[in-house]
DRENDO-1510 file (C-alpha; in Angstrom, 1 decimal, always signed):
<recs>
REC; n; res; u; v; w
REC; 1; MET; -132.0; +38.9; -122.5 .
REC; 2; SER; -129.4; +41.7; -122.9 .
REC; 3; ALA; -129.7; +45.2; -121.0 .
REC; 4; MET; -131.9; +48.0; -122.1 .
REC; 5; PRO; -130.5; +50.3; -124.2 .
REC; 6; VAL; -132.7; +53.2; -121.9 .
REC; 7; THR; -132.9; +53.0; -117.5 .
REC; 8; MET; -134.7; +54.8; -116.0 .
REC; 9; GLN; -131.6; +56.9; -114.5 .
REC; 10; ASP; -131.7; +58.3; -118.5 .
REC; 11; VAL; -134.6; +59.6; -118.7 .
REC; 12; LEU; -134.1; +61.6; -114.9 .
REC; 13; VAL; -131.2; +62.8; -116.5 .
REC; 14; ALA; -133.4; +63.8; -119.5 .
REC; 15; ARG; -135.9; +65.5; -117.9 .
REC; 16; SER; -133.5; +67.8; -116.0 .
REC; 17; HIS; -131.7; +68.6; -119.6 .
REC; 18; LEU; -135.5; +69.5; -121.1 .
REC; 19; ARG; -136.3; +71.8; -117.9 .
REC; 20; GLY; -136.7; +75.4; -119.3 .
REC; 21; TRP; -137.1; +74.0; -122.9 .
REC; 22; VAL; -139.8; +72.0; -123.2 .
REC; 23; ARG; -143.1; +72.0; -121.9 .
REC; 24; HIS; -144.9; +69.3; -119.4 .
REC; 25; THR; -147.6; +69.3; -121.5 .
REC; 26; PRO; -151.7; +68.6; -119.9 .
REC; 27; LEU; -153.0; +65.2; -119.2 .
REC; 28; GLU; -156.7; +66.4; -119.9 .
REC; 29; HIS; -159.2; +64.4; -118.9 .
REC; 30; SER; -162.1; +63.7; -121.6 .
REC; 31; PHE; -165.8; +63.4; -121.1 .
REC; 32; GLU; -166.4; +62.8; -124.1 .
REC; 33; LEU; -164.1; +60.1; -125.1 .
REC; 34; SER; -164.6; +58.3; -121.7 .
REC; 35; ARG; -168.2; +58.1; -122.2 .
REC; 36; HIS; -167.8; +56.7; -125.3 .
REC; 37; ALA; -164.9; +54.1; -124.5 .
REC; 38; ASP; -166.7; +53.3; -121.4 .
REC; 39; ALA; -163.4; +54.0; -119.5 .
REC; 40; ASP; -161.7; +56.8; -117.9 .
REC; 41; VAL; -159.8; +58.5; -120.6 .
REC; 42; TRP; -157.2; +60.7; -120.2 .
REC; 43; MET; -154.9; +62.6; -123.1 .
REC; 44; LYS; -151.2; +63.5; -122.6 .
REC; 45; LEU; -151.6; +66.4; -125.2 .
REC; 46; GLU; -148.4; +66.0; -127.3 .
REC; 47; ASN; -149.7; +68.1; -129.9 .
REC; 48; THR; -149.4; +71.5; -127.2 .
REC; 49; GLN; -145.5; +71.3; -127.1 .
REC; 50; VAL; -143.5; +73.6; -127.9 .
REC; 51; THR; -142.8; +72.6; -131.7 .
REC; 52; GLY; -146.2; +71.0; -132.3 .
REC; 53; SER; -145.2; +67.4; -131.4 .
REC; 54; PHE; -143.5; +65.5; -128.7 .
REC; 55; LYS; -140.2; +65.1; -131.1 .
REC; 56; VAL; -138.5; +67.8; -129.3 .
REC; 57; ARG; -138.1; +66.1; -125.9 .
REC; 58; GLY; -135.3; +63.9; -127.7 .
REC; 59; PRO; -133.5; +66.1; -129.5 .
REC; 60; PHE; -133.4; +68.5; -126.7 .
REC; 61; ASN; -131.8; +65.7; -124.7 .
REC; 62; ARG; -129.5; +64.7; -127.5 .
REC; 63; LEU; -127.7; +68.1; -128.6 .
REC; 64; GLN; -127.1; +68.3; -124.9 .
REC; 65; LEU; -124.9; +65.2; -124.8 .
REC; 66; LEU; -122.8; +66.4; -127.6 .
REC; 67; SER; -118.6; +67.0; -127.6 .
REC; 68; SER; -117.3; +70.5; -127.7 .
REC; 69; GLU; -116.5; +69.4; -131.6 .
REC; 70; GLU; -119.7; +67.4; -132.3 .
REC; 71; ARG; -121.3; +71.0; -131.6 .
REC; 72; HIS; -119.1; +72.3; -133.5 .
REC; 73; ASN; -119.6; +70.3; -136.6 .
REC; 74; GLY; -123.2; +70.2; -135.9 .
REC; 75; VAL; -126.0; +67.4; -136.8 .
REC; 76; VAL; -127.7; +66.2; -139.6 .
REC; 77; ALA; -131.0; +64.0; -139.4 .
REC; 78; SER; -133.6; +62.7; -141.8 .
REC; 79; THR; -137.3; +63.3; -140.9 .
REC; 80; ALA; -140.8; +63.3; -143.0 .
REC; 81; GLY; -141.2; +66.9; -140.8 .
REC; 82; ASN; -141.5; +66.3; -137.2 .
REC; 83; HIS; -138.3; +65.1; -135.9 .
REC; 84; GLY; -137.2; +67.9; -137.5 .
REC; 85; ILE; -138.2; +70.5; -136.4 .
REC; 86; GLY; -137.8; +69.4; -132.9 .
REC; 87; LEU; -133.8; +68.8; -134.4 .
REC; 88; ALA; -134.0; +72.0; -136.0 .
REC; 89; TYR; -135.8; +74.0; -132.8 .
REC; 90; ALA; -133.4; +72.8; -130.6 .
REC; 91; ALA; -130.3; +73.4; -132.2 .
REC; 92; LYS; -130.9; +77.0; -133.2 .
REC; 93; GLN; -131.7; +77.1; -129.2 .
REC; 94; LEU; -128.0; +75.7; -128.2 .
REC; 95; GLY; -126.6; +77.5; -131.5 .
REC; 96; ILE; -125.8; +74.2; -133.1 .
REC; 97; ALA; -125.8; +74.3; -136.8 .
REC; 98; ALA; -128.7; +71.7; -138.5 .
REC; 99; HIS; -128.7; +69.8; -141.6 .
REC; 100; ILE; -132.1; +68.4; -142.1 .
REC; 101; PHE; -133.0; +65.9; -145.0 .
REC; 102; LEU; -136.9; +65.9; -146.4 .
REC; 103; PRO; -138.8; +63.6; -148.6 .
REC; 104; GLU; -140.3; +65.3; -151.4 .
REC; 105; SER; -143.7; +64.6; -150.0 .
REC; 106; ALA; -143.3; +66.4; -146.2 .
REC; 107; ASP; -146.1; +68.9; -145.5 .
REC; 108; PRO; -145.8; +72.2; -146.5 .
REC; 109; SER; -146.6; +73.3; -143.4 .
REC; 110; LYS; -143.6; +71.3; -141.4 .
REC; 111; VAL; -141.2; +72.5; -144.6 .
REC; 112; SER; -142.1; +76.1; -143.9 .
REC; 113; VAL; -141.3; +76.0; -139.8 .
REC; 114; LEU; -137.7; +74.3; -140.7 .
REC; 115; GLU; -136.9; +77.2; -143.2 .
REC; 116; SER; -138.5; +79.7; -140.0 .
REC; 117; TYR; -135.3; +78.3; -138.5 .
REC; 118; ASP; -133.0; +78.7; -140.8 .
REC; 119; THR; -132.0; +75.3; -141.2 .
REC; 120; ARG; -130.0; +73.6; -144.2 .
REC; 121; LEU; -132.9; +71.8; -146.7 .
REC; 122; SER; -132.2; +68.9; -148.5 .
REC; 123; ARG; -135.1; +66.9; -150.8 .
REC; 124; PHE; -135.1; +63.4; -151.4 .
REC; 125; PRO; -137.9; +61.6; -153.1 .
REC; 126; ASP; -138.4; +59.3; -150.1 .
REC; 127; ILE; -137.9; +58.9; -146.7 .
REC; 128; GLU; -135.4; +56.0; -146.6 .
REC; 129; ALA; -133.5; +58.2; -149.5 .
REC; 130; ALA; -133.4; +61.0; -147.1 .
REC; 131; ARG; -132.5; +58.5; -144.1 .
REC; 132; GLN; -129.6; +57.1; -146.5 .
REC; 133; ALA; -128.1; +60.4; -147.9 .
REC; 134; GLY; -128.5; +61.8; -144.2 .
REC; 135; MET; -125.8; +58.7; -142.5 .
REC; 136; GLN; -123.4; +59.6; -145.7 .
REC; 137; ALA; -123.3; +63.4; -145.3 .
REC; 138; ALA; -122.5; +62.4; -141.4 .
REC; 139; GLU; -119.7; +60.1; -142.0 .
REC; 140; GLU; -118.7; +62.2; -145.0 .
REC; 141; GLN; -118.5; +65.7; -143.3 .
REC; 142; GLY; -118.3; +64.8; -139.4 .
REC; 143; LEU; -121.4; +65.5; -138.4 .
REC; 144; VAL; -123.3; +63.5; -135.8 .
REC; 145; TYR; -126.2; +61.8; -137.3 .
REC; 146; VAL; -129.2; +62.1; -135.1 .
REC; 147; SER; -132.3; +59.1; -135.4 .
REC; 148; ALA; -135.6; +59.9; -135.0 .
REC; 149; TYR; -136.1; +56.9; -133.0 .
REC; 150; SER; -133.0; +54.7; -132.6 .
REC; 151; ASP; -130.8; +56.6; -130.9 .
REC; 152; PRO; -130.2; +56.1; -126.3 .
REC; 153; ALA; -130.4; +59.9; -125.5 .
REC; 154; VAL; -133.7; +60.6; -127.7 .
REC; 155; ILE; -135.9; +57.6; -126.3 .
REC; 156; ALA; -134.6; +58.7; -123.0 .
REC; 157; GLY; -136.2; +62.4; -124.0 .
REC; 158; ASN; -138.9; +60.3; -124.8 .
REC; 159; GLY; -139.6; +58.9; -121.4 .
REC; 160; THR; -140.1; +62.0; -120.0 .
REC; 161; ILE; -143.7; +62.2; -121.5 .
REC; 162; GLY; -144.0; +59.2; -119.0 .
REC; 163; MET; -142.9; +60.2; -116.0 .
REC; 164; GLU; -145.0; +63.4; -117.1 .
REC; 165; ILE; -147.7; +61.0; -117.1 .
REC; 166; LEU; -146.5; +59.1; -113.2 .
REC; 167; ASP; -146.6; +62.9; -112.1 .
REC; 168; ASP; -150.4; +63.4; -112.8 .
REC; 169; MET; -151.6; +60.3; -113.1 .
REC; 170; PRO; -150.2; +57.8; -111.0 .
REC; 171; ASP; -152.9; +55.0; -110.8 .
REC; 172; VAL; -152.8; +54.9; -114.4 .
REC; 173; GLU; -153.4; +51.4; -115.5 .
REC; 174; VAL; -153.0; +51.6; -119.9 .
REC; 175; ALA; -151.3; +53.8; -121.2 .
REC; 176; VAL; -151.9; +54.0; -125.5 .
REC; 177; VAL; -148.9; +55.6; -127.7 .
REC; 178; CYS; -148.4; +55.7; -131.6 .
REC; 179; VAL; -145.4; +53.7; -133.2 .
REC; 180; GLY; -143.6; +55.2; -136.2 .
REC; 181; GLY; -139.9; +53.8; -135.2 .
REC; 182; GLY; -140.6; +53.1; -132.1 .
REC; 183; GLY; -138.7; +55.6; -130.0 .
REC; 184; LEU; -142.1; +57.3; -128.5 .
REC; 185; VAL; -143.1; +54.2; -127.1 .
REC; 186; SER; -139.7; +52.7; -126.3 .
REC; 187; GLY; -139.3; +56.1; -123.8 .
REC; 188; ILE; -143.2; +55.7; -122.2 .
REC; 189; GLY; -143.0; +51.9; -121.7 .
REC; 190; THR; -139.5; +52.1; -120.3 .
REC; 191; MET; -140.0; +54.6; -117.4 .
REC; 192; LEU; -144.6; +52.9; -116.8 .
REC; 193; LYS; -142.9; +49.1; -116.7 .
REC; 194; THR; -139.8; +50.4; -114.4 .
REC; 195; VAL; -142.1; +52.6; -112.0 .
REC; 196; ASN; -145.0; +49.8; -112.2 .
REC; 197; PRO; -144.9; +46.3; -114.5 .
REC; 198; ASN; -148.4; +46.1; -114.4 .
REC; 199; ILE; -149.2; +49.0; -116.6 .
REC; 200; GLU; -149.7; +47.7; -119.4 .
REC; 201; VAL; -148.5; +50.0; -122.4 .
REC; 202; TRP; -150.4; +49.4; -125.9 .
REC; 203; GLY; -148.9; +50.6; -128.9 .
REC; 204; VAL; -151.1; +51.6; -131.9 .
REC; 205; GLU; -149.1; +51.7; -135.9 .
REC; 206; ALA; -150.8; +53.1; -139.4 .
REC; 207; ALA; -151.9; +49.0; -140.4 .
REC; 208; ASN; -150.1; +50.4; -144.3 .
REC; 209; SER; -146.7; +50.1; -142.0 .
REC; 210; PRO; -147.2; +47.6; -139.7 .
REC; 211; THR; -143.2; +46.8; -139.0 .
REC; 212; PHE; -143.5; +45.7; -135.7 .
REC; 213; SER; -146.9; +44.2; -135.5 .
REC; 214; THR; -145.2; +42.0; -138.3 .
REC; 215; TRP; -141.8; +41.4; -136.5 .
REC; 216; ARG; -143.8; +40.4; -133.0 .
REC; 217; ARG; -145.6; +38.4; -134.9 .
REC; 218; GLU; -142.8; +36.5; -137.0 .
REC; 219; GLY; -140.6; +36.4; -133.8 .
REC; 220; GLU; -137.8; +38.8; -135.9 .
REC; 221; PRO; -137.2; +41.9; -137.8 .
REC; 222; VAL; -138.4; +40.8; -141.9 .
REC; 223; VAL; -139.1; +42.6; -144.8 .
REC; 224; VAL; -142.4; +44.5; -144.2 .
REC; 225; GLU; -144.8; +45.0; -147.1 .
REC; 226; MET; -145.7; +48.8; -146.8 .
REC; 227; ARG; -148.5; +51.3; -148.2 .
REC; 228; PRO; -148.8; +54.4; -149.1 .
REC; 229; SER; -150.8; +56.3; -145.7 .
REC; 230; ILE; -151.5; +59.7; -144.4 .
REC; 231; ALA; -149.5; +59.1; -141.5 .
REC; 232; GLU; -146.4; +59.8; -143.0 .
REC; 233; GLY; -144.7; +59.8; -139.1 .
REC; 234; LEU; -145.7; +56.5; -138.9 .
REC; 235; SER; -144.9; +55.3; -142.3 .
REC; 236; GLY; -141.8; +53.5; -144.2 .
REC; 237; TYR; -139.4; +51.5; -143.7 .
REC; 238; ILE; -137.0; +50.8; -140.2 .
REC; 239; GLU; -133.7; +49.8; -140.1 .
REC; 240; PRO; -133.8; +45.8; -138.9 .
REC; 241; GLU; -131.1; +47.0; -136.2 .
REC; 242; THR; -132.7; +49.6; -134.6 .
REC; 243; LEU; -133.0; +49.7; -130.8 .
REC; 244; THR; -136.8; +50.2; -130.7 .
REC; 245; TRP; -137.1; +46.8; -131.9 .
REC; 246; ALA; -135.4; +45.2; -128.3 .
REC; 247; VAL; -137.7; +47.7; -126.2 .
REC; 248; VAL; -140.4; +47.3; -127.7 .
REC; 249; GLN; -140.1; +43.0; -127.0 .
REC; 250; ARG; -140.0; +44.5; -123.2 .
REC; 251; VAL; -142.3; +46.9; -122.7 .
REC; 252; VAL; -145.2; +46.8; -125.1 .
REC; 253; ASP; -148.1; +44.6; -124.0 .
REC; 254; ARG; -150.2; +45.0; -127.4 .
REC; 255; MET; -149.6; +46.1; -131.0 .
REC; 256; LEU; -151.9; +47.4; -132.9 .
REC; 257; SER; -153.1; +49.1; -135.7 .
REC; 258; VAL; -155.4; +51.8; -137.5 .
REC; 259; SER; -156.3; +52.1; -140.7 .
REC; 260; ASP; -156.0; +55.7; -142.1 .
REC; 261; ASP; -160.1; +56.4; -142.7 .
REC; 262; GLU; -159.6; +55.7; -139.1 .
REC; 263; MET; -157.3; +58.6; -138.2 .
REC; 264; ILE; -159.1; +61.0; -140.3 .
REC; 265; GLU; -162.6; +60.2; -138.2 .
REC; 266; ALA; -159.8; +60.5; -135.1 .
REC; 267; MET; -159.0; +64.2; -136.4 .
REC; 268; ARG; -162.3; +65.2; -137.0 .
REC; 269; TRP; -163.4; +64.3; -133.7 .
REC; 270; ALA; -160.9; +65.6; -132.1 .
REC; 271; MET; -162.2; +69.4; -133.7 .
REC; 272; GLU; -165.0; +69.1; -133.2 .
REC; 273; TYR; -165.3; +67.9; -129.5 .
REC; 274; HIS; -161.9; +69.6; -127.7 .
REC; 275; ARG; -161.2; +71.9; -130.8 .
REC; 276; TYR; -157.9; +70.3; -130.9 .
REC; 277; ILE; -156.2; +69.3; -134.2 .
REC; 278; LEU; -154.2; +66.9; -135.0 .
REC; 279; GLU; -152.1; +65.9; -137.5 .
REC; 280; PRO; -152.6; +62.0; -138.7 .
REC; 281; SER; -149.9; +60.4; -137.0 .
REC; 282; GLY; -150.8; +62.0; -133.8 .
REC; 283; ALA; -154.4; +60.8; -134.4 .
REC; 284; ALA; -153.6; +57.1; -134.6 .
REC; 285; ALA; -153.5; +56.6; -130.1 .
REC; 286; LEU; -157.1; +58.4; -130.3 .
REC; 287; ALA; -158.5; +56.7; -133.7 .
REC; 288; LEU; -158.4; +53.1; -131.4 .
REC; 289; LEU; -160.0; +54.5; -128.3 .
REC; 290; LEU; -162.9; +55.5; -130.8 .
REC; 291; ARG; -163.2; +51.9; -131.6 .
REC; 292; ALA; -164.0; +51.4; -127.5 .
REC; 293; PRO; -161.9; +48.4; -127.1 .
REC; 294; ALA; -164.1; +46.2; -124.5 .
REC; 295; GLU; -160.4; +45.4; -122.8 .
REC; 296; LEU; -160.0; +49.2; -122.2 .
REC; 297; ARG; -163.5; +49.0; -120.0 .
REC; 298; GLY; -163.3; +50.7; -116.3 .
REC; 299; ARG; -159.8; +51.4; -116.4 .
REC; 300; ARG; -157.8; +54.5; -116.3 .
REC; 301; VAL; -156.3; +55.4; -119.6 .
REC; 302; ALA; -154.0; +57.2; -120.8 .
REC; 303; LEU; -153.9; +58.2; -124.5 .
REC; 304; THR; -150.7; +60.2; -126.1 .
REC; 305; LEU; -151.6; +63.0; -129.2 .
REC; 306; SER; -148.6; +63.3; -130.3 .
REC; 307; GLY; -148.8; +66.1; -132.4 .
REC; 308; ARG; -150.7; +69.0; -134.5 .
REC; 309; ASN; -148.4; +70.0; -137.5 .
REC; 310; VAL; -150.2; +69.5; -140.7 .
REC; 311; SER; -151.1; +72.0; -143.4 .
REC; 312; LEU; -154.5; +74.2; -143.1 .
REC; 313; GLN; -155.6; +73.4; -146.4 .
REC; 314; ARG; -154.1; +69.3; -146.0 .
REC; 315; LEU; -156.1; +69.0; -142.6 .
REC; 316; MET; -159.2; +70.4; -144.4 .
REC; 317; SER; -159.1; +68.3; -147.1 .
REC; 318; LEU; -158.8; +64.7; -145.0 .
REC; 319; THR; -161.6; +65.9; -142.7 .
REC; 320; GLY; -164.0; +66.7; -145.4 .
REC; 321; TYR; -164.5; +69.9; -144.1 .
REC; 322; GLU; -163.3; +72.0; -147.1 .
REC; 323; ARG; -166.7; +69.9; -149.0 .
REC; 324; ARG; -168.7; +70.9; -146.6 .
REC; 325; ALA; -168.0; +74.7; -147.0 .
REC; 326; ASP; -169.1; +74.3; -150.8 .
</recs>
């Protein structure tokens, strides 16, 4: 089997790059969720990260590895929102120009944040059109294309979350992580499995975008039918050549999925029991825990709440509070 694209040493380097720029987010015990799932459940609060999402970690690491010429030319990325916010924030802090390519469906609150960073924005019909345009712009204009997931430096940056979990709970038994392009679970899984191969890593996809579940079942990348989902951060086309496919096969023990309705219920639960705002993509791991899987009973579990960037109007509409107020 080929060597892993990211090692523990890469994660250690990433941690040094992120120090002073990115928060070591809390790992908070949830009494209510522990009682509900009959397990010892702790929440890794990446929804409290500096940009409201874990997706600032990978870009900060990637940008600090750029050459002087690459810094001068600038970077480009395609994103549904959070990756762009993370990249734009990091680029602004480091004095690097960034061009962000967005789908027309991007959450208005995310677009507003991007605009506040004075980032150059371009809009496209969907995320795949944005991705294709972003890669073309990188080639034609000499920019560095920063993938949200298929980049060793981005994966290593995400791996710092796994390191923080181990710092705060070295006896963790199961990590539950949301999965879109696989960059987050690849980073966390690489770190956890390197330190202790007995730690289980569970990935949670949107049921309407089950790429890795399908690829694992078929044993190879195949065409996957995609349906619209409220979790835009976990949805969309994933190129078969992505680096994360090889990593997922090695470090993820179980790949599961949750429905849009389950993510909405998790968003509502987070507000009612912890007063946390979560976007749909950020609530996927919590949605799985609300099922109270029997395999988790009595175990020490760390689940990642990956982001909070959702407009107030959309949050109220999805969770039903808008209707309750009428």
